[in-house]
C-alpha positions in Angstrom: 174.1 121.1 -105.2 174.1 123.1 -101.9 176.8 125.6 -101.2 177.6 126.9 -97.8 176.0 125.1 -94.8 177.1 125.0 -91.3 180.2 123.1 -90.1 178.1 121.6 -87.3 175.8 119.9 -89.8 178.8 118.6 -91.7 180.4 117.1 -88.6 177.1 115.3 -87.6 176.9 113.9 -91.1 180.5 112.7 -90.9 179.7 110.9 -87.6 176.6 109.2 -89.0 178.5 107.9 -92.0 181.4 106.5 -90.0 179.0 104.7 -87.7 177.1 103.3 -90.7 180.3 102.0 -92.3 181.4 100.3 -89.0 178.1 98.6 -88.5 178.1 97.4 -92.1 181.6 95.9 -92.0 180.4 92.4 -92.3 177.8 93.0 -95.0 179.5 92.9 -98.4 176.6 94.0 -100.4 176.0 97.1 -98.3 179.7 98.0 -98.4 179.7 97.7 -102.2 176.6 100.0 -102.4 178.2 102.5 -100.1 181.4 102.7 -102.1 179.4 103.2 -105.3 177.5 106.1 -103.7 180.8 107.7 -102.5 182.7 107.4 -105.8 184.5 110.5 -106.9 182.9 112.3 -109.8 186.1 113.7 -111.2 186.1 114.5 -114.9 188.0 112.1 -117.1 191.7 112.8 -117.3 192.9 115.1 -120.0 195.9 113.5 -121.5 196.8 116.2 -124.0 199.9 118.2 -123.2 200.0 122.0 -123.0 201.4 123.7 -126.0 204.0 126.5 -125.7 205.3 129.0 -128.2 209.1 129.1 -128.3 210.5 131.9 -126.2 213.9 132.6 -124.8 214.5 131.2 -121.4 211.0 129.6 -121.3 210.1 127.6 -118.2 209.5 123.9 -118.9 205.9 122.9 -118.3 207.1 120.1 -116.0 208.0 122.7 -113.4 204.3 123.3 -112.9 204.0 119.9 -111.2 207.1 120.1 -109.0 205.3 121.2 -105.9 202.6 118.6 -106.5 205.1 115.8 -106.8 206.9 116.8 -103.6 203.7 117.3 -101.6 202.7 114.4 -99.4 199.2 113.1 -99.0 198.1 112.9 -95.3 194.3 112.7 -95.7 192.4 109.4 -95.6 190.0 108.4 -98.3 187.2 107.8 -95.7 187.5 111.4 -94.4 187.1 112.7 -97.9 184.0 110.6 -98.3 182.3 111.6 -95.1 182.7 115.3 -95.5 181.1 115.6 -98.9 178.7 112.6 -99.0 175.3 114.1 -98.0 171.9 113.4 -99.4 171.9 116.8 -101.2 175.5 116.6 -102.4 176.9 113.1 -103.1 180.1 114.5 -104.8 183.5 114.0 -103.4 185.1 116.9 -105.2 184.2 120.0 -107.1 185.6 121.9 -110.1 186.7 125.5 -109.8 183.6 126.8 -111.5 181.4 124.8 -109.0 183.4 126.2 -106.1 182.9 129.7 -107.5 179.2 129.5 -107.5 179.3 130.9 -103.9 180.8 134.1 -105.4 178.4 134.6 -108.2 175.9 136.8 -106.4 176.0 140.5 -105.5 177.7 141.6 -102.3 176.3 145.2 -102.7 174.5 145.4 -99.3 177.5 143.9 -97.4 180.0 146.2 -99.1 177.8 149.3 -98.6 177.5 148.4 -95.0 181.3 148.2 -94.6 181.7 151.4 -96.6 179.6 153.2 -94.0 181.5 151.6 -91.2 184.8 152.7 -92.7 183.5 156.2 -93.3 182.3 156.5 -89.7 185.6 155.2 -88.5 187.6 157.9 -90.3 185.1 160.6 -89.4 185.9 159.8 -85.7 189.5 158.7 -86.0 190.7 160.5 -89.1 193.7 162.9 -88.8 191.7 166.1 -89.4 189.6 165.5 -86.2 192.2 163.7 -83.9 194.9 166.3 -84.4 192.6 168.9 -82.9 191.5 166.9 -79.8 192.2 168.5 -76.4 195.6 167.5 -75.0 194.2 165.1 -72.4 192.1 163.3 -75.0 194.8 163.2 -77.6 197.3 161.7 -75.2 194.8 158.8 -74.5 194.2 158.2 -78.1 195.5 155.1 -79.9 197.1 154.5 -83.3 197.9 151.6 -85.7 200.9 151.7 -87.9 200.7 150.4 -91.5 204.2 150.3 -92.9 205.4 149.0 -96.2 208.6 149.0 -98.2 208.9 149.3 -102.0 209.1 145.6 -102.9 206.2 143.8 -104.7 203.2 146.2 -104.9 200.5 143.7 -104.0 202.3 142.4 -100.9 203.3 145.8 -99.7 199.9 147.4 -100.2 198.3 144.6 -98.1 200.6 145.7 -95.3 199.0 149.2 -95.3 195.5 147.8 -95.8 195.9 145.4 -92.9 196.9 148.3 -90.7 193.9 150.2 -91.9 191.6 147.2 -91.2 193.1 146.8 -87.8 192.5 150.5 -87.0 188.8 150.0 -87.8 188.6 146.9 -85.6 190.5 148.5 -82.7 188.9 152.0 -83.0 192.3 153.7 -83.4 193.7 156.2 -85.9 195.9 155.0 -88.9 199.5 155.9 -89.3 201.1 155.2 -92.8 204.8 154.7 -92.3 207.3 156.6 -94.3 210.9 156.0 -95.2 213.2 159.0 -95.2 210.2 161.3 -95.4 208.5 159.5 -98.3 205.4 157.3 -98.5 205.8 153.9 -100.1 205.4 154.2 -103.9 204.7 157.9 -103.2 205.7 159.0 -106.7 202.9 156.9 -108.2 200.3 156.8 -105.4 198.6 159.7 -103.7 197.4 159.0 -100.1 194.4 160.7 -98.7 194.5 163.0 -95.6 192.7 160.6 -93.3 195.9 159.1 -91.9 198.8 160.4 -89.9 202.6 160.1 -90.4 204.7 158.9 -87.5 206.6 162.2 -87.6 203.3 164.2 -87.1 202.2 161.9 -84.2 205.6 162.5 -82.5 205.2 166.3 -83.0 201.7 166.3 -81.6 202.8 164.1 -78.7 205.4 166.6 -77.7 203.1 169.7 -78.4 200.3 168.3 -76.2 202.8 167.5 -73.4 201.7 163.8 -73.3 204.9 162.8 -71.5 205.6 166.0 -69.4 202.0 166.7 -68.3 200.4 163.2 -68.3 203.4 160.9 -67.9 202.5 159.0 -71.0 205.4 157.7 -73.2 204.9 157.2 -76.9 205.4 153.4 -77.1 204.8 151.1 -80.0 203.9 147.5 -79.5 205.0 145.2 -82.3 203.4 141.9 -83.2 204.9 139.9 -86.0 202.5 137.7 -87.9 205.5 135.9 -89.6 206.6 134.5 -86.2 203.7 132.2 -85.3 205.0 131.1 -81.8 205.3 134.8 -80.7 202.2 136.4 -82.4 199.2 137.2 -80.3 196.8 137.4 -83.3 194.7 134.5 -81.9 195.2 134.6 -78.2 195.1 138.2 -77.0 192.4 140.9 -76.8 194.1 143.7 -78.8 191.3 146.1 -77.9 192.6 146.2 -74.4 196.3 146.8 -75.3 197.4 150.1 -73.7 200.4 151.0 -75.8 199.7 154.2 -77.9 200.8 152.6 -81.2 200.4 149.0 -82.5 202.3 147.6 -85.5 201.0 144.3 -86.9 204.1 143.3 -88.9 204.6 140.9 -91.8 201.0 141.1 -93.2 201.7 140.6 -96.9 198.2 139.3 -98.0 194.5 139.3 -97.1 194.9 136.5 -94.5 196.6 138.1 -91.5 193.8 140.6 -90.7 191.2 137.8 -91.0 193.0 135.7 -88.4 191.1 137.7 -85.8 187.9 135.9 -87.0 189.2 133.0 -84.9 190.6 135.0 -82.0 189.6 133.4 -78.6 188.2 136.6 -77.2 184.6 137.3 -78.2 185.3 141.1 -78.3 188.0 140.6 -81.0 185.9 138.1 -83.0 182.9 140.4 -83.0 185.0 143.3 -84.2 186.4 141.1 -87.0 183.0 139.8 -88.0 181.6 143.3 -88.2 184.3 144.2 -90.7 184.9 141.0 -92.7 181.6 139.1 -92.2 181.4 135.5 -91.0 183.9 133.2 -92.6 181.4 130.4 -93.3 179.1 132.8 -95.3 181.3 132.9 -98.4 178.4 134.3 -100.5 178.0 137.4 -98.3 181.4 138.7 -97.5 182.0 142.4 -98.2 184.7 143.9 -100.4 186.7 145.2 -97.4 190.1 145.9 -99.0 188.5 147.5 -102.0 186.5 149.9 -99.8 189.7 150.7 -97.8 191.6 151.5 -101.0 188.8 153.7 -102.2 189.3 155.9 -99.2 193.1 155.7 -98.9 194.7 155.8 -102.3 194.5 157.3 -105.8 196.9 157.6 -108.7 199.5 160.4 -108.7 199.1 163.1 -111.4 201.7 161.5 -113.6 200.1 158.0 -113.4 196.7 159.5 -114.0 198.1 161.2 -117.1 199.2 157.9 -118.5 195.9 156.2 -117.7 194.0 159.0 -119.6 196.4 158.6 -122.5 195.4 154.9 -122.9 191.7 155.6 -122.6 191.8 158.4 -125.1 188.1 159.3 -125.1 187.9 159.1 -121.4 185.4 156.2 -121.3 186.2 153.6 -118.7 186.7 150.0 -119.9 184.0 147.4 -119.3 186.4 144.5 -118.6 190.0 144.1 -117.5 192.2 141.1 -118.0 195.3 140.5 -115.9 197.6 137.8 -116.9 200.7 136.9 -114.9 202.8 135.0 -117.4 206.3 135.2 -116.0 207.6 135.8 -119.6 206.0 132.5 -120.8 203.5 132.3 -123.7 201.2 129.3 -123.2 198.7 128.8 -126.0 196.4 127.1 -123.6 196.5 130.0 -121.2 195.5 132.3 -124.1 192.6 130.0 -125.1 191.3 129.8 -121.6 191.4 133.6 -121.1 189.7 134.3 -124.4 187.0 131.9 -123.5 186.5 133.6 -120.1 186.4 137.1 -121.6 183.8 135.9 -124.1 181.7 134.5 -121.3 181.8 137.8 -119.5 180.9 139.7 -122.7 177.9 137.4 -123.4 176.6 137.9 -119.9 176.7 141.7 -120.1 174.3 142.1 -123.0 175.9 145.5 -123.9 174.4 147.4 -126.8 177.9 148.7 -127.9 181.1 146.9 -128.5 182.7 146.2 -125.1 186.0 147.7 -124.2 188.6 145.4 -122.7 191.9 146.4 -121.1 194.8 144.0 -121.0 197.6 144.2 -118.4 200.4 141.7 -117.9 203.9 141.4 -116.3 204.9 140.3 -119.8 204.4 143.2 -122.2 204.5 141.1 -125.4 201.5 139.2 -124.1 199.0 142.0 -124.9 200.0 141.9 -128.5 199.8 138.1 -128.6 196.2 137.9 -127.3 194.8 141.0 -128.9 193.8 139.4 -132.3 191.8 136.8 -130.4 189.8 139.2 -128.3 189.4 141.9 -131.0 187.0 139.6 -132.8 184.3 140.5 -130.3 185.6 143.4 -128.2 187.7 146.6 -128.4 191.2 146.0 -126.9 193.3 148.6 -125.1 196.7 148.2 -123.3 199.4 150.5 -122.1 202.3 150.6 -124.6 204.8 152.3 -122.3 207.5 152.5 -125.1 205.2 154.8 -127.1 204.1 157.0 -124.1 205.9 160.4 -123.8 204.4 161.7 -120.6 206.2 163.1 -117.6 206.5 159.7 -115.9 208.4 158.2 -118.8 211.2 160.7 -118.7 212.3 160.2 -115.1 214.9 157.4 -115.3 215.5 157.5 -111.5 212.0 156.4 -110.6 211.9 152.9 -109.0 214.5 151.2 -111.3 213.8 147.6 -112.2 215.8 145.1 -110.2 217.5 142.5 -112.4 217.1 139.7 -109.9 213.3 140.3 -109.8 212.9 140.6 -113.5 211.4 137.1 -113.9 208.9 137.8 -111.2 207.9 141.4 -112.0 208.6 141.4 -115.7 211.0 143.3 -117.9 209.1 146.6 -118.0 210.1 149.6 -115.8 208.6 149.4 -112.4 206.4 152.4 -112.8 204.4 150.7 -115.6 202.9 148.4 -113.0 201.2 151.3 -111.3 199.8 152.6 -114.6 198.5 149.1 -115.3 197.0 148.9 -111.9 195.0 152.1 -111.9 194.1 151.5 -115.6 192.7 148.0 -114.9 190.9 149.1 -111.8 188.8 151.4 -113.9 186.8 148.4 -115.2 183.1 148.9 -114.8 181.8 145.3 -115.0 184.5 142.6 -114.5 188.1 141.7 -113.9 189.5 138.4 -115.2 192.7 137.0 -113.7 194.7 134.4 -115.5 198.3 133.1 -115.2 201.0 130.8 -116.4 201.1 129.2 -113.0 199.2 130.9 -110.0 196.0 132.7 -110.6 194.6 135.5 -108.5 197.8 136.9 -107.0 197.7 139.8 -104.6 198.2 142.3 -107.5 195.2 140.9 -109.3 193.1 140.7 -106.1 193.7 144.4 -105.5 192.8 145.4 -109.0 189.5 143.6 -108.8 188.8 144.9 -105.3 189.4 148.5 -106.2 187.5 148.2 -109.5 184.5 146.7 -107.6 184.6 149.5 -105.1 184.8 152.1 -107.8 181.8 150.6 -109.7 179.6 150.6 -106.6 177.8 153.9 -106.1 176.5 154.9 -102.7 172.9 154.7 -104.0 173.4 151.7 -106.3 170.6 149.3 -106.5 172.8 146.5 -107.8 176.5 145.7 -108.0 176.8 144.2 -111.5 180.5 143.5 -111.0 182.3 140.1 -111.3 185.8 138.9 -110.5 186.6 135.7 -112.4 189.6 133.4 -112.6 190.7 131.8 -115.8 192.4 128.4 -115.5 193.9 126.4 -118.4 193.4 122.7 -118.0 197.1 121.8 -117.3 197.0 123.9 -114.1 194.3 121.6 -112.8 195.8 118.2 -113.5 196.1 117.8 -109.7 193.2 120.0 -108.8 194.1 123.4 -107.3 197.1 122.1 -105.5 199.4 124.3 -107.5 197.8 127.4 -106.0 200.0 127.3 -102.9 200.9 130.4 -100.9 198.5 132.3 -98.7 198.7 135.3 -101.1 196.8 133.4 -103.8 193.0 133.7 -103.8 192.3 130.0 -104.4 194.7 128.6 -101.8 191.9 127.8 -99.3 190.4 125.5 -102.0 193.6 123.7 -102.9 193.0 120.6 -100.8 191.5 117.2 -101.5 188.0 118.5 -102.3 189.4 120.0 -105.6 188.7 117.7 -108.6 191.7 116.5 -110.6 192.0 116.7 -114.4 189.6 119.6 -115.0 189.0 121.2 -118.3 189.4 125.0 -118.8 187.7 126.8 -116.0 186.2 130.4 -115.8 185.2 130.7 -112.2 183.6 133.4 -110.1 186.1 134.5 -107.5 185.8 136.1 -104.1 186.6 139.8 -103.8 187.6 139.1 -100.3 190.0 136.1 -100.3 189.1 133.7 -97.5 191.6 133.1 -94.7 190.0 130.0 -93.2 188.4 126.8 -94.5 184.8 127.1 -93.3 183.1 126.8 -96.8 181.7 123.6 -98.1 184.4 123.1 -100.7 187.3 124.6 -98.9 190.0 122.2 -97.8 193.7 122.7 -96.8 196.8 121.2 -98.3 199.2 119.4 -95.9 201.7 122.2 -95.7 199.0 124.6 -94.4 197.8 122.1 -91.8 201.4 122.1 -90.6 201.7 125.9 -90.8 198.5 126.4 -88.7 199.9 124.1 -86.0 202.6 126.7 -85.3 199.9 129.2 -84.5 198.3 126.7 -82.1 195.5 125.7 -84.5 194.7 122.0 -84.9 193.2 121.9 -88.4 191.5 118.8 -89.6 192.1 117.5 -93.1 189.1 119.5 -94.3 189.6 122.7 -92.5 187.7 122.4 -89.2 189.4 124.3 -86.3 189.5 122.5 -83.0 188.5 125.4 -80.8 189.1 123.5 -77.5 192.7 122.9 -78.5 193.1 126.5 -79.5 191.7 127.7 -76.1 194.1 125.3 -74.3 197.0 126.5 -76.4 196.2 130.2 -75.6 195.8 129.4 -71.9 199.2 127.9 -71.7 200.9 130.3 -74.2 203.5 132.7 -72.7 202.4 136.3 -73.3 204.9 137.8 -75.7 205.2 141.6 -75.6 207.7 143.4 -77.9 207.7 147.2 -77.6 209.8 150.1 -78.9 210.1 153.4 -77.0 209.7 156.4 -79.3 209.3 159.2 -76.9 
């Protein structure tokens, strides 16, 4: 089976098949043979129900299918057949493991290339150099703001990382926004000195006389990704924007920054390709956000103390398992995760007993799954109730919010940061599983940082894997439950995902895709509708109509929102 391949070749194959079917309309035998060739190769339905242990306020398993039942099918059967029916690949759908084959290989070279690109960027645009520029040069310099609140860690960290990625693409310095003089999650995360604060930029703007001597106001241009009719992410050349500060707002996942890969201006597309790689080359896309985190953040002293307490002897874990269970305890989820961990262990060929760290939004889950994994691996997890370090005594730190307890779990908020930096110490693999949606932003960032940490500057190989564990009941309707752009498998959730799959342990991209250019990527109807608001006409299998996008951008009213700071 061939993975990858150009979109142009797929379109030509589609045309040939459609012509063939039309010409054969009157020939019954040939039609019958054609339909036989194009039959779906889905695995037989699994009729057994998922098994749940009784827990208080458990979520009924029928809720898993609510979104599937309310989704409407808009794709024709013939379109499904024509995309995937080639001589080398007669299948009409793929399992998650088959889709993941593109991500099995190493991205060492691509990630090291991006690491050097990021390093060069901050050497030139980092705060230590830019703050010492002569006044005339400083006043002409540009900045990008990455600003986050203290809501969900994964979504908020992506806002900062998107700002950092945009600063690389635009050759500007990075500002990390503060609230009342404090960095987001600043009690748990230490930020490096390569970025500015807005207060420092304002101080330097006045000190260098940018307004008085050069007549240059400190103006911030704001573009909101969450407002598709107004955003200029696809239609404008941001490298030519003259405002000193740019804030790309509402960027809560890995998708927003990668929208520039389809920007109508070649200069912007090339800048995005240099950083993210080409969207159709799924097997060779660098670990961009992991490399950015490696430069920008590290655990605070108190969080580092807790991580070292868990590790004891100081030896980093071989594998991390993240399970987002939403207080549920599915036996099938446990079975699938254990199977996946065992698969990783067998592939490592370690001489010693592998060390596995377990993190979950449901603290009791670690104790539930430990007996199963301890049969073949050493198991560690952070028991926050037994920890007596500095961080455990400060009751005023990020108190848990009752209305988010179901989403974030019952543990104090600071535990998530210990879990994050603990899990990101994994040397060989991160496995993501869930009660419902696998590969959330939190899990993505764990895997990305772990992969970046495991890659030395002189490494000859990146023996690191990110895997997704799916229990069979999540795949009854294929990947259609993986809705939401923040989930790593969303771009594979369309009609090319086989229904009724068994447990899957699939290689997963360290850089979640934002478009549908891969062979097995296909959108769900809600994403086709959502893209239309951005001016993108998306086919049922993810092909962007570039002519329509150009026409949309040509007729689009230029929306400019600015804020005067000085």
